[in-house]
BALOBA-1460 file (C-alpha; in Angstrom, 3 decimals):
// residues 318
<rec num="1" residu="m" x="5.658" y="-20.731" z="-11.257"/>
<rec num="2" residu="s" x="6.106" y="-18.827" z="-14.161"/>
<rec num="3" residu="i" x="5.928" y="-14.964" z="-14.362"/>
<rec num="4" residu="g" x="2.826" y="-15.476" z="-16.945"/>
<rec num="5" residu="e" x="1.008" y="-17.604" z="-14.114"/>
<rec num="6" residu="l" x="1.729" y="-15.425" z="-11.489"/>
<rec num="7" residu="v" x="0.092" y="-12.507" z="-13.724"/>
<rec num="8" residu="l" x="-2.974" y="-14.723" z="-14.059"/>
<rec num="9" residu="v" x="-2.781" y="-15.037" z="-10.555"/>
<rec num="10" residu="i" x="-2.880" y="-11.475" z="-9.476"/>
<rec num="11" residu="n" x="-5.382" y="-10.503" z="-12.110"/>
<rec num="12" residu="f" x="-7.823" y="-13.097" z="-11.805"/>
<rec num="13" residu="p" x="-9.269" y="-11.899" z="-8.416"/>
<rec num="14" residu="i" x="-8.924" y="-8.469" z="-9.789"/>
<rec num="15" residu="f" x="-10.910" y="-8.987" z="-13.079"/>
<rec num="16" residu="l" x="-13.848" y="-11.312" z="-11.141"/>
<rec num="17" residu="g" x="-14.274" y="-7.699" z="-8.789"/>
<rec num="18" residu="w" x="-14.298" y="-5.567" z="-12.080"/>
<rec num="19" residu="f" x="-16.691" y="-7.567" z="-13.496"/>
<rec num="20" residu="f" x="-18.971" y="-7.986" z="-10.792"/>
<rec num="21" residu="k" x="-18.914" y="-4.514" z="-10.760"/>
<rec num="22" residu="q" x="-20.197" y="-4.265" z="-13.926"/>
<rec num="23" residu="l" x="-23.009" y="-6.314" z="-13.229"/>
<rec num="24" residu="n" x="-24.103" y="-3.641" z="-10.588"/>
<rec num="25" residu="i" x="-24.525" y="-6.952" z="-7.636"/>
<rec num="26" residu="f" x="-22.488" y="-4.901" z="-5.208"/>
<rec num="27" residu="k" x="-24.180" y="-1.257" z="-4.580"/>
<rec num="28" residu="e" x="-21.512" y="1.029" z="-3.604"/>
<rec num="29" residu="e" x="-22.007" y="0.796" z="0.241"/>
<rec num="30" residu="e" x="-22.000" y="-3.020" z="0.068"/>
<rec num="31" residu="i" x="-18.428" y="-2.290" z="-1.630"/>
<rec num="32" residu="g" x="-17.423" y="-0.320" z="1.170"/>
<rec num="33" residu="t" x="-18.447" y="-2.738" z="3.846"/>
<rec num="34" residu="i" x="-15.949" y="-5.281" z="1.828"/>
<rec num="35" residu="r" x="-13.039" y="-3.414" z="1.988"/>
<rec num="36" residu="k" x="-13.661" y="-2.872" z="5.834"/>
<rec num="37" residu="f" x="-14.856" y="-6.602" z="6.573"/>
<rec num="38" residu="v" x="-11.399" y="-7.136" z="5.081"/>
<rec num="39" residu="v" x="-9.135" y="-4.011" z="6.621"/>
<rec num="40" residu="k" x="-11.150" y="-5.021" z="10.036"/>
<rec num="41" residu="v" x="-11.538" y="-8.652" z="10.025"/>
<rec num="42" residu="t" x="-9.383" y="-10.406" z="7.841"/>
<rec num="43" residu="v" x="-6.510" y="-8.669" z="7.703"/>
<rec num="44" residu="p" x="-5.630" y="-8.550" z="11.693"/>
<rec num="45" residu="f" x="-5.830" y="-12.580" z="11.632"/>
<rec num="46" residu="i" x="-3.377" y="-12.892" z="8.354"/>
<rec num="47" residu="i" x="-0.817" y="-10.512" z="9.983"/>
<rec num="48" residu="f" x="-0.625" y="-12.510" z="13.389"/>
<rec num="49" residu="r" x="-0.620" y="-15.496" z="11.623"/>
<rec num="50" residu="n" x="2.337" y="-14.581" z="9.487"/>
<rec num="51" residu="l" x="4.109" y="-12.614" z="12.346"/>
<rec num="52" residu="y" x="3.485" y="-15.630" z="15.006"/>
<rec num="53" residu="s" x="5.444" y="-18.398" z="12.749"/>
<rec num="54" residu="v" x="8.042" y="-15.707" z="11.221"/>
<rec num="55" residu="n" x="11.232" y="-17.249" z="12.365"/>
<rec num="56" residu="v" x="13.004" y="-14.883" z="15.212"/>
<rec num="57" residu="s" x="15.775" y="-14.118" z="13.338"/>
<rec num="58" residu="d" x="13.717" y="-12.405" z="10.423"/>
<rec num="59" residu="i" x="12.201" y="-10.132" z="13.000"/>
<rec num="60" residu="s" x="15.774" y="-8.505" z="12.410"/>
<rec num="61" residu="q" x="14.420" y="-7.241" z="9.494"/>
<rec num="62" residu="l" x="11.493" y="-5.286" z="10.908"/>
<rec num="63" residu="l" x="13.930" y="-2.764" z="11.113"/>
<rec num="64" residu="p" x="15.299" y="-1.990" z="7.836"/>
<rec num="65" residu="a" x="12.341" y="-2.530" z="5.953"/>
<rec num="66" residu="s" x="10.040" y="0.212" z="8.220"/>
<rec num="67" residu="s" x="12.810" y="2.619" z="7.806"/>
<rec num="68" residu="a" x="13.022" y="2.585" z="3.982"/>
<rec num="69" residu="f" x="8.676" y="3.021" z="4.560"/>
<rec num="70" residu="f" x="9.857" y="6.271" z="5.802"/>
<rec num="71" residu="i" x="12.458" y="7.479" z="3.476"/>
<rec num="72" residu="v" x="10.440" y="6.376" z="0.771"/>
<rec num="73" residu="t" x="7.491" y="8.127" z="1.510"/>
<rec num="74" residu="l" x="9.897" y="11.075" z="2.211"/>
<rec num="75" residu="i" x="10.696" y="10.944" z="-0.888"/>
<rec num="76" residu="y" x="7.741" y="10.823" z="-2.463"/>
<rec num="77" residu="v" x="5.759" y="13.295" z="-0.747"/>
<rec num="78" residu="t" x="8.302" y="16.173" z="-1.657"/>
<rec num="79" residu="t" x="8.866" y="15.079" z="-5.070"/>
<rec num="80" residu="v" x="4.692" y="15.468" z="-5.897"/>
<rec num="81" residu="y" x="4.577" y="18.981" z="-4.248"/>
<rec num="82" residu="f" x="7.804" y="20.318" z="-6.039"/>
<rec num="83" residu="s" x="6.107" y="18.665" z="-9.151"/>
<rec num="84" residu="k" x="2.581" y="19.694" z="-8.838"/>
<rec num="85" residu="k" x="2.931" y="22.638" z="-10.697"/>
<rec num="86" residu="f" x="3.836" y="20.748" z="-14.345"/>
<rec num="87" residu="v" x="0.136" y="18.894" z="-13.785"/>
<rec num="88" residu="s" x="-2.055" y="21.421" z="-13.872"/>
<rec num="89" residu="k" x="-2.905" y="25.292" z="-13.369"/>
<rec num="90" residu="d" x="-5.927" y="24.169" z="-11.264"/>
<rec num="91" residu="k" x="-5.133" y="24.515" z="-7.984"/>
<rec num="92" residu="k" x="-8.172" y="21.110" z="-7.457"/>
<rec num="93" residu="i" x="-6.750" y="19.209" z="-9.597"/>
<rec num="94" residu="k" x="-2.550" y="19.629" z="-8.395"/>
<rec num="95" residu="n" x="-4.019" y="18.369" z="-4.959"/>
<rec num="96" residu="s" x="-5.503" y="15.699" z="-6.597"/>
<rec num="97" residu="f" x="-2.626" y="14.546" z="-7.820"/>
<rec num="98" residu="c" x="-0.953" y="15.508" z="-5.002"/>
<rec num="99" residu="l" x="-3.058" y="13.562" z="-2.996"/>
<rec num="100" residu="a" x="-3.482" y="10.404" z="-5.397"/>
<rec num="101" residu="t" x="0.535" y="9.756" z="-6.367"/>
<rec num="102" residu="f" x="2.126" y="10.642" z="-2.819"/>
<rec num="103" residu="m" x="1.649" y="7.140" z="-1.097"/>
<rec num="104" residu="g" x="1.499" y="3.403" z="-2.830"/>
<rec num="105" residu="n" x="-0.704" y="0.530" z="-2.342"/>
<rec num="106" residu="y" x="2.207" y="-0.846" z="0.121"/>
<rec num="107" residu="g" x="0.021" y="-2.945" z="2.084"/>
<rec num="108" residu="y" x="-3.244" y="-3.654" z="0.254"/>
<rec num="109" residu="l" x="-2.619" y="-4.610" z="-3.354"/>
<rec num="110" residu="g" x="1.402" y="-4.893" z="-1.972"/>
<rec num="111" residu="w" x="0.911" y="-7.839" z="0.023"/>
<rec num="112" residu="g" x="-0.688" y="-9.399" z="-2.289"/>
<rec num="113" residu="v" x="1.792" y="-8.964" z="-5.182"/>
<rec num="114" residu="l" x="4.820" y="-9.993" z="-3.092"/>
<rec num="115" residu="f" x="2.857" y="-13.222" z="-0.774"/>
<rec num="116" residu="y" x="2.270" y="-14.589" z="-4.594"/>
<rec num="117" residu="f" x="5.882" y="-13.121" z="-6.079"/>
<rec num="118" residu="y" x="7.925" y="-14.492" z="-2.543"/>
<rec num="119" residu="g" x="5.406" y="-16.770" z="-0.120"/>
<rec num="120" residu="d" x="5.056" y="-16.237" z="3.205"/>
<rec num="121" residu="d" x="8.868" y="-15.372" z="3.603"/>
<rec num="122" residu="g" x="8.301" y="-12.154" z="1.348"/>
<rec num="123" residu="f" x="4.304" y="-11.099" z="2.656"/>
<rec num="124" residu="t" x="5.851" y="-10.729" z="6.183"/>
<rec num="125" residu="r" x="8.752" y="-8.267" z="4.914"/>
<rec num="126" residu="a" x="6.127" y="-6.611" z="3.653"/>
<rec num="127" residu="l" x="4.625" y="-6.340" z="6.846"/>
<rec num="128" residu="f" x="7.780" y="-4.928" z="8.174"/>
<rec num="129" residu="f" x="7.530" y="-2.651" z="5.399"/>
<rec num="130" residu="t" x="4.242" y="-1.318" z="6.289"/>
<rec num="131" residu="v" x="4.016" y="-1.573" z="10.191"/>
<rec num="132" residu="f" x="3.610" y="2.082" z="10.563"/>
<rec num="133" residu="f" x="1.440" y="2.690" z="7.522"/>
<rec num="134" residu="w" x="-1.351" y="4.603" z="9.349"/>
<rec num="135" residu="p" x="0.791" y="6.886" z="11.886"/>
<rec num="136" residu="v" x="2.732" y="7.681" z="8.572"/>
<rec num="137" residu="f" x="0.005" y="8.004" z="6.166"/>
<rec num="138" residu="l" x="-2.170" y="10.034" z="8.041"/>
<rec num="139" residu="f" x="0.889" y="12.268" z="9.423"/>
<rec num="140" residu="s" x="2.337" y="12.924" z="5.955"/>
<rec num="141" residu="g" x="-1.128" y="12.979" z="3.779"/>
<rec num="142" residu="l" x="-2.072" y="15.592" z="6.008"/>
<rec num="143" residu="l" x="1.147" y="17.834" z="6.495"/>
<rec num="144" residu="l" x="1.111" y="17.626" z="2.648"/>
<rec num="145" residu="i" x="-2.554" y="19.441" z="2.759"/>
<rec num="146" residu="s" x="-1.487" y="21.732" z="5.321"/>
<rec num="147" residu="f" x="1.485" y="22.950" z="2.927"/>
<rec num="148" residu="l" x="-1.245" y="22.513" z="-0.614"/>
<rec num="149" residu="s" x="-3.827" y="24.616" z="1.238"/>
<rec num="150" residu="g" x="-1.437" y="27.482" z="3.117"/>
<rec num="151" residu="e" x="-2.448" y="27.147" z="6.574"/>
<rec num="152" residu="g" x="0.276" y="25.584" z="8.532"/>
<rec num="153" residu="i" x="-0.154" y="23.119" z="10.941"/>
<rec num="154" residu="n" x="-2.730" y="23.465" z="13.852"/>
<rec num="155" residu="r" x="-4.608" y="21.925" z="16.862"/>
<rec num="156" residu="s" x="-7.205" y="20.703" z="14.277"/>
<rec num="157" residu="f" x="-4.304" y="18.609" z="12.748"/>
<rec num="158" residu="f" x="-2.589" y="17.017" z="14.945"/>
<rec num="159" residu="k" x="-6.505" y="16.243" z="16.429"/>
<rec num="160" residu="t" x="-7.542" y="14.725" z="13.182"/>
<rec num="161" residu="i" x="-4.906" y="12.522" z="12.963"/>
<rec num="162" residu="g" x="-5.501" y="11.486" z="16.628"/>
<rec num="163" residu="k" x="-8.864" y="10.429" z="15.717"/>
<rec num="164" residu="a" x="-8.135" y="8.746" z="12.554"/>
<rec num="165" residu="l" x="-5.598" y="6.574" z="14.463"/>
<rec num="166" residu="l" x="-7.617" y="4.954" z="16.949"/>
<rec num="167" residu="n" x="-9.771" y="4.091" z="14.125"/>
<rec num="168" residu="n" x="-7.726" y="3.058" z="11.901"/>
<rec num="169" residu="a" x="-4.109" y="1.902" z="13.056"/>
<rec num="170" residu="a" x="-5.054" y="0.674" z="16.799"/>
<rec num="171" residu="l" x="-6.060" y="-2.989" z="15.980"/>
<rec num="172" residu="p" x="-3.103" y="-3.706" z="13.567"/>
<rec num="173" residu="i" x="-0.702" y="-1.879" z="15.354"/>
<rec num="174" residu="l" x="-1.671" y="-4.360" z="18.711"/>
<rec num="175" residu="t" x="-2.145" y="-7.157" z="16.741"/>
<rec num="176" residu="v" x="2.029" y="-6.676" z="15.316"/>
<rec num="177" residu="i" x="2.295" y="-6.481" z="18.736"/>
<rec num="178" residu="a" x="0.833" y="-9.552" z="20.407"/>
<rec num="179" residu="a" x="1.836" y="-11.948" z="17.516"/>
<rec num="180" residu="l" x="5.243" y="-10.893" z="17.890"/>
<rec num="181" residu="y" x="5.654" y="-10.844" z="21.433"/>
<rec num="182" residu="m" x="3.985" y="-14.525" z="21.906"/>
<rec num="183" residu="n" x="6.523" y="-15.630" z="18.964"/>
<rec num="184" residu="v" x="9.369" y="-14.884" z="20.785"/>
<rec num="185" residu="k" x="7.918" y="-15.916" z="24.035"/>
<rec num="186" residu="g" x="7.301" y="-19.240" z="22.409"/>
<rec num="187" residu="i" x="3.773" y="-18.883" z="23.827"/>
<rec num="188" residu="v" x="1.203" y="-21.394" z="22.256"/>
<rec num="189" residu="i" x="-1.796" y="-21.203" z="20.709"/>
<rec num="190" residu="p" x="-4.366" y="-24.027" z="21.136"/>
<rec num="191" residu="l" x="-5.275" y="-26.130" z="17.926"/>
<rec num="192" residu="w" x="-8.632" y="-24.829" z="17.309"/>
<rec num="193" residu="l" x="-7.643" y="-21.499" z="17.904"/>
<rec num="194" residu="n" x="-5.028" y="-21.619" z="15.043"/>
<rec num="195" residu="r" x="-6.539" y="-23.666" z="12.610"/>
<rec num="196" residu="s" x="-9.597" y="-20.451" z="13.041"/>
<rec num="197" residu="i" x="-6.973" y="-18.202" z="12.398"/>
<rec num="198" residu="e" x="-5.779" y="-19.931" z="9.449"/>
<rec num="199" residu="s" x="-9.470" y="-19.887" z="8.105"/>
<rec num="200" residu="f" x="-9.306" y="-16.087" z="8.288"/>
<rec num="201" residu="a" x="-6.185" y="-15.760" z="6.855"/>
<rec num="202" residu="s" x="-6.361" y="-17.211" z="3.975"/>
<rec num="203" residu="i" x="-9.234" y="-15.533" z="2.485"/>
<rec num="204" residu="t" x="-7.568" y="-12.335" z="2.830"/>
<rec num="205" residu="i" x="-5.100" y="-11.830" z="-0.342"/>
<rec num="206" residu="p" x="-8.015" y="-13.046" z="-2.617"/>
<rec num="207" residu="a" x="-10.830" y="-10.268" z="-0.834"/>
<rec num="208" residu="i" x="-8.139" y="-7.715" z="-1.039"/>
<rec num="209" residu="l" x="-7.117" y="-8.258" z="-4.928"/>
<rec num="210" residu="f" x="-11.086" y="-8.516" z="-5.447"/>
<rec num="211" residu="s" x="-11.859" y="-5.870" z="-3.495"/>
<rec num="212" residu="v" x="-9.383" y="-4.043" z="-5.921"/>
<rec num="213" residu="g" x="-11.565" y="-4.793" z="-8.811"/>
<rec num="214" residu="l" x="-14.506" y="-3.042" z="-7.365"/>
<rec num="215" residu="s" x="-12.682" y="0.105" z="-6.588"/>
<rec num="216" residu="f" x="-12.233" y="0.696" z="-10.468"/>
<rec num="217" residu="s" x="-13.410" y="3.546" z="-13.202"/>
<rec num="218" residu="l" x="-12.697" y="3.609" z="-15.732"/>
<rec num="219" residu="f" x="-13.876" y="6.964" z="-17.584"/>
<rec num="220" residu="m" x="-12.811" y="10.933" z="-16.781"/>
<rec num="221" residu="k" x="-12.461" y="14.037" z="-18.242"/>
<rec num="222" residu="k" x="-10.321" y="14.860" z="-20.369"/>
<rec num="223" residu="e" x="-8.540" y="18.015" z="-18.855"/>
<rec num="224" residu="y" x="-8.015" y="14.916" z="-16.303"/>
<rec num="225" residu="l" x="-5.926" y="13.292" z="-18.382"/>
<rec num="226" residu="k" x="-2.315" y="14.746" z="-17.493"/>
<rec num="227" residu="a" x="-2.433" y="14.540" z="-14.155"/>
<rec num="228" residu="v" x="-3.812" y="10.594" z="-14.523"/>
<rec num="229" residu="i" x="-1.157" y="10.304" z="-16.555"/>
<rec num="230" residu="s" x="1.901" y="12.042" z="-15.114"/>
<rec num="231" residu="g" x="0.563" y="10.324" z="-11.310"/>
<rec num="232" residu="t" x="0.347" y="7.131" z="-12.733"/>
<rec num="233" residu="v" x="3.805" y="6.967" z="-14.402"/>
<rec num="234" residu="l" x="5.448" y="8.897" z="-11.175"/>
<rec num="235" residu="r" x="4.479" y="5.780" z="-9.564"/>
<rec num="236" residu="l" x="5.354" y="2.979" z="-11.302"/>
<rec num="237" residu="g" x="8.182" y="4.001" z="-13.311"/>
<rec num="238" residu="l" x="10.255" y="7.031" z="-11.304"/>
<rec num="239" residu="g" x="9.637" y="5.265" z="-7.853"/>
<rec num="240" residu="i" x="12.079" y="2.645" z="-8.730"/>
<rec num="241" residu="t" x="15.026" y="5.725" z="-7.537"/>
<rec num="242" residu="a" x="12.884" y="5.725" z="-4.446"/>
<rec num="243" residu="g" x="13.412" y="2.112" z="-3.784"/>
<rec num="244" residu="l" x="16.977" y="2.410" z="-4.753"/>
<rec num="245" residu="a" x="17.762" y="5.341" z="-2.287"/>
<rec num="246" residu="a" x="15.906" y="4.242" z="0.507"/>
<rec num="247" residu="t" x="17.802" y="0.597" z="-0.214"/>
<rec num="248" residu="f" x="20.648" y="2.116" z="-0.504"/>
<rec num="249" residu="i" x="20.288" y="4.458" z="3.209"/>
<rec num="250" residu="v" x="19.148" y="1.414" z="5.368"/>
<rec num="251" residu="s" x="21.883" y="-0.972" z="3.872"/>
<rec num="252" residu="v" x="24.495" y="1.348" z="5.427"/>
<rec num="253" residu="f" x="22.575" y="1.692" z="8.913"/>
<rec num="254" residu="y" x="21.478" y="-2.211" z="9.034"/>
<rec num="255" residu="a" x="22.158" y="-5.761" z="8.153"/>
<rec num="256" residu="t" x="19.517" y="-6.044" z="4.670"/>
<rec num="257" residu="d" x="19.347" y="-9.335" z="3.854"/>
<rec num="258" residu="p" x="18.807" y="-9.317" z="0.102"/>
<rec num="259" residu="l" x="14.993" y="-10.516" z="-0.028"/>
<rec num="260" residu="t" x="13.885" y="-7.607" z="2.181"/>
<rec num="261" residu="k" x="15.777" y="-5.004" z="-0.971"/>
<rec num="262" residu="k" x="13.502" y="-6.792" z="-3.028"/>
<rec num="263" residu="v" x="10.346" y="-5.636" z="-1.461"/>
<rec num="264" residu="i" x="11.667" y="-2.425" z="-0.525"/>
<rec num="265" residu="l" x="12.124" y="-2.200" z="-4.366"/>
<rec num="266" residu="l" x="9.202" y="-3.717" z="-5.666"/>
<rec num="267" residu="q" x="6.906" y="-1.478" z="-2.878"/>
<rec num="268" residu="s" x="7.981" y="1.649" z="-4.210"/>
<rec num="269" residu="v" x="6.864" y="0.655" z="-7.714"/>
<rec num="270" residu="m" x="3.704" y="-0.202" z="-6.269"/>
<rec num="271" residu="p" x="0.451" y="2.263" z="-7.539"/>
<rec num="272" residu="s" x="-1.714" y="4.350" z="-6.092"/>
<rec num="273" residu="a" x="-3.272" y="3.859" z="-2.557"/>
<rec num="274" residu="a" x="-6.120" y="2.887" z="-2.486"/>
<rec num="275" residu="i" x="-7.639" y="4.366" z="0.551"/>
<rec num="276" residu="s" x="-6.166" y="8.225" z="-1.399"/>
<rec num="277" residu="p" x="-9.745" y="9.137" z="-1.421"/>
<rec num="278" residu="f" x="-9.518" y="9.900" z="2.149"/>
<rec num="279" residu="f" x="-7.993" y="13.103" z="1.813"/>
<rec num="280" residu="a" x="-10.165" y="14.287" z="-0.870"/>
<rec num="281" residu="d" x="-12.860" y="15.964" z="2.297"/>
<rec num="282" residu="f" x="-10.001" y="17.651" z="3.800"/>
<rec num="283" residu="i" x="-9.156" y="20.343" z="1.054"/>
<rec num="284" residu="d" x="-10.674" y="21.315" z="-2.238"/>
<rec num="285" residu="s" x="-9.492" y="18.182" z="-4.612"/>
<rec num="286" residu="e" x="-11.155" y="16.437" z="-8.005"/>
<rec num="287" residu="k" x="-12.361" y="13.167" z="-6.750"/>
<rec num="288" residu="e" x="-12.304" y="12.035" z="-10.534"/>
<rec num="289" residu="v" x="-8.209" y="12.840" z="-10.924"/>
<rec num="290" residu="i" x="-8.019" y="10.591" z="-7.416"/>
<rec num="291" residu="s" x="-10.042" y="7.820" z="-8.600"/>
<rec num="292" residu="g" x="-8.262" y="7.375" z="-12.369"/>
<rec num="293" residu="i" x="-4.996" y="7.819" z="-10.735"/>
<rec num="294" residu="l" x="-5.901" y="5.183" z="-8.734"/>
<rec num="295" residu="t" x="-7.344" y="2.941" z="-11.431"/>
<rec num="296" residu="f" x="-5.065" y="3.348" z="-14.011"/>
<rec num="297" residu="s" x="-1.890" y="3.126" z="-12.158"/>
<rec num="298" residu="t" x="-3.222" y="-0.091" z="-10.671"/>
<rec num="299" residu="i" x="-4.340" y="-1.873" z="-13.906"/>
<rec num="300" residu="i" x="-1.068" y="-0.327" z="-16.149"/>
<rec num="301" residu="s" x="0.861" y="-2.185" z="-12.314"/>
<rec num="302" residu="l" x="-0.610" y="-5.352" z="-12.840"/>
<rec num="303" residu="f" x="1.975" y="-5.217" z="-15.665"/>
<rec num="304" residu="t" x="4.427" y="-3.632" z="-14.847"/>
<rec num="305" residu="l" x="4.945" y="-5.335" z="-10.915"/>
<rec num="306" residu="p" x="6.064" y="-8.501" z="-13.060"/>
<rec num="307" residu="s" x="8.499" y="-6.307" z="-15.211"/>
<rec num="308" residu="w" x="10.178" y="-5.051" z="-12.327"/>
<rec num="309" residu="y" x="10.382" y="-8.540" z="-10.619"/>
<rec num="310" residu="a" x="11.810" y="-9.745" z="-13.347"/>
<rec num="311" residu="l" x="14.352" y="-6.969" z="-13.701"/>
<rec num="312" residu="i" x="15.067" y="-6.908" z="-9.767"/>
<rec num="313" residu="e" x="15.293" y="-10.988" z="-10.005"/>
<rec num="314" residu="k" x="18.203" y="-10.105" z="-12.094"/>
<rec num="315" residu="w" x="20.075" y="-7.724" z="-10.567"/>
<rec num="316" residu="s" x="23.915" y="-8.289" z="-9.256"/>
<rec num="317" residu="f" x="23.388" y="-6.533" z="-6.396"/>
<rec num="318" residu="f" x="21.624" y="-8.418" z="-4.378"/>
């Protein structure tokens, strides 16, 4: 499949989601229900399917991939915090820029893109990269908020993390553990269950991309434009430096295969995380700025990601 065809395959469900939104077929609460269905129901099935069937030898890439995620996140958190003063003088806009830019859409959009670029092997390494997504997302996001607000770390900080982890991270983490354990132990599941898992797993990627299209918001105030452009450029262009740094560091400590390196680099230039608005209620912010960075970074990434893919494929150091 050519790069042009890959772009069309990825873009079609996203465009379809946006088109359905323009027709007002789905109300806002229904869009939330679709996202919840994907995250809570179909995503665990596709996680289980891939990790249960992955070659045991490939599990060695879990540590370098997940370690790279920590490094990329640390670089982004540090970068947005110290660059916010160049974005705006308005505190709420600066907060929004930081919240919408520090974390990429590694799991939601990233899984779909890497599946189409590199197949099941690429998707598996994308899973390895994001295996600790929720703990890192929550901890780094709330830590960033504590510095932005000047309140520091207190008891409510850890209470919020604990509650959010229980609600959002428990199921995917347990699924990862169960799938890898059954894989390593060679536990065979019944044919009927295997087919049921495959049925749910097969709809996950199109459903993820469809729901991304449902989240688009194309209109914003002029004073938000600089923050939106800054967040978009940082995520889609300058982010490759974070990916290169992470790839170099993990390669020093782990035997990192070429595909894992490519996945790390592509993940580092993913657009803003679809769940960035999660933090909007924890600090003064402009939700339109967060939505703007999410929307425009995602739309533009549909063209930048294939370009990065083509460039990474030609790089010789793999």
